[in-house]
N, C-alpha and C positions, 0 to 999 in steps of 0.2 A: 169339401171346397176343393176346387179344381185348381184354385189360381196357382199354388207352387208348380203344380206340373208344368202349367202353361210357360214359367219362367224356363223353368229345366229344358222343355221341348223347344223354347223360341229365345234363347239368349239375349238377343237383339233387343228384347225389349227392355231389359234392363238398362239398356242405354238410351234407349227414346220412349217415353213413358206417353208422349203424345201423340206421336204420328204413326208410331209402329205395330202392328197387331195381326194377328192371324184370323180368318175367320171364326175360328172356335173360341176366340178371345172374346171377342165380341159378342156371339152368342152366347157365352158365359155370363158377360154383363147384363143382356138383355134378359133373360131367364132369370136374372138376380133381383131384376127391375118388377118383374113378373111375381115372384117369390114375396116381395117387400110389399107391392101392391096388395096382394091376396092375404097376407099374415095382417095388413093395415085394414082391410075393409071386414077380417076376420073378429079383430078386437074391438073395430067399432061396433059391431053387431053384437057380439056375444059378453062384453066386459063392460063396467062402469068404465065412464071417463075418467072419474078420480083415481082409479085403480090402473091405467093403460095410459095417460096422457104424455108421459116420459117415453114408452117405445113408439107411441103414434106421432111425436114430435121426432123422433129419431129416423122413424121410417120416413117420414115426409123429407128430412133432409135426405138421406140415402138416394130417395127416389129422384128427386130433383137431380144431384151431383151423377148419378147415374145416367138416368134420363138423356143428361146433358151429353156425357160419354158415347151412349148409343143412338145418339140423334145425329151429332156431330161426326163420328164414327172418327175423334178424339180422344185424348188422355184415359182409353181404354186402360193402358199398363197401371195407371194411375189409379183407376177403379179397381183393379186386380189386386193392388198392393193393398188397397183397402177393405177386400174381400179375406185377404190373411184374418182378420180380425174375427171371424165368423168361424175361425178354427176353434177357438174359444167357447163359442157358442153351445158345441158339443157338450162342455163339461156345465156350462150355465144351466142348459137344458137338463143334464142328467141329474142335476142338485135337485131342481125343481120335482122331478119325478121321485127320486128319493125322500123328498120333503112330504110329496102326497102320499108316499108309500109310508109315511111315519118310521123311516129307516134311518132318522137323524143319528140315533147312537150306537153305528154300527161300524166295522171296518170300512165296507165298502164307502160309508160316507165320508170318512176321514180322508181315505185315499182321494175318492172325488174330491175333496175340498184341495187338499195339495195342488193336484193335476189342475183345477181349477184357477188357483193362484199364480200357479207357474204360468200356465199359458195365458194367463189375463195379462202379466207383466210382460210376457214375450210378445204375444200376438195382440193383446189392444196397447198399452200403454208405449211401447217401444215402436209398434208399427204407426199408431198416429203422431208418435215424437219424429219419426222419420219424414212421415209426408208433411209435417207441418215445416220441418227444416228443409224439405225438396222445395216446398212452396215458397219459401222466404228466399231461397238462392236462385230460384227459376224466376222470380216474381218480374224481371224485365223481359222474359222469353214467352210471358202468358199474357193473354189478352185482358184488357183490365175487367171487365165483365167477367170474365171464366175467373179471373184471381180473386174478385170479390167474391163469388160463389164459394170458391174453395176456401177463401179466409173465413168467411161467415160457416161454413160448414165444420172447419177445423175448429174454429171458437167454440161452437155448440159441441160438438162429438167430445173435445179432449175433456172439458168439466165433468160433461154428463158422466165419462167413462171414470173418471178419477172419483167422482161420488160413489158409483156404483162400487166400484172397487174399496171406498171406506165401507160402505155397508157391508159387502161381502166379509171384510174380514171382521168387522167387529161382530157380526152376526155367528161365523163360523170359527172364529179363533178368540174373539175374547169377551165372550159372554160371562 
């Protein structure tokens, strides 16, 4: 995930998440839309719906929200903030790999569990809370349709991530 680099290289985006973005930032969000589309189609073709409906729903929301940013060339900075969530995906995916390799009772799995929870709190929960706060504080500066999409998106993503966090804690720490 290159979004932290974008904010470091272009600190002006921190002050304007709506209209300011270098071409590389727009490209990163556009490539992310492509990734989520590809992953959506892959899950649709290769997994049972009852196993993947939550991720399909998640990807649908992300594709719509990021798609708006890409098509309008606005809210790219906000989309980059959202991509910070994906930093935690490294540890979520590693967890899946370790589970498939039957390495649950290893120091590597335990370390990944701790890193997973830590990055979950920092990069998922805190980022989603910050995004919800930003959207609320800027509600008068955001067009009603965009505000509605953002609010619905946050209303979907926040509970989904809280439920996933609960499942992770229950599975990895309270078995």
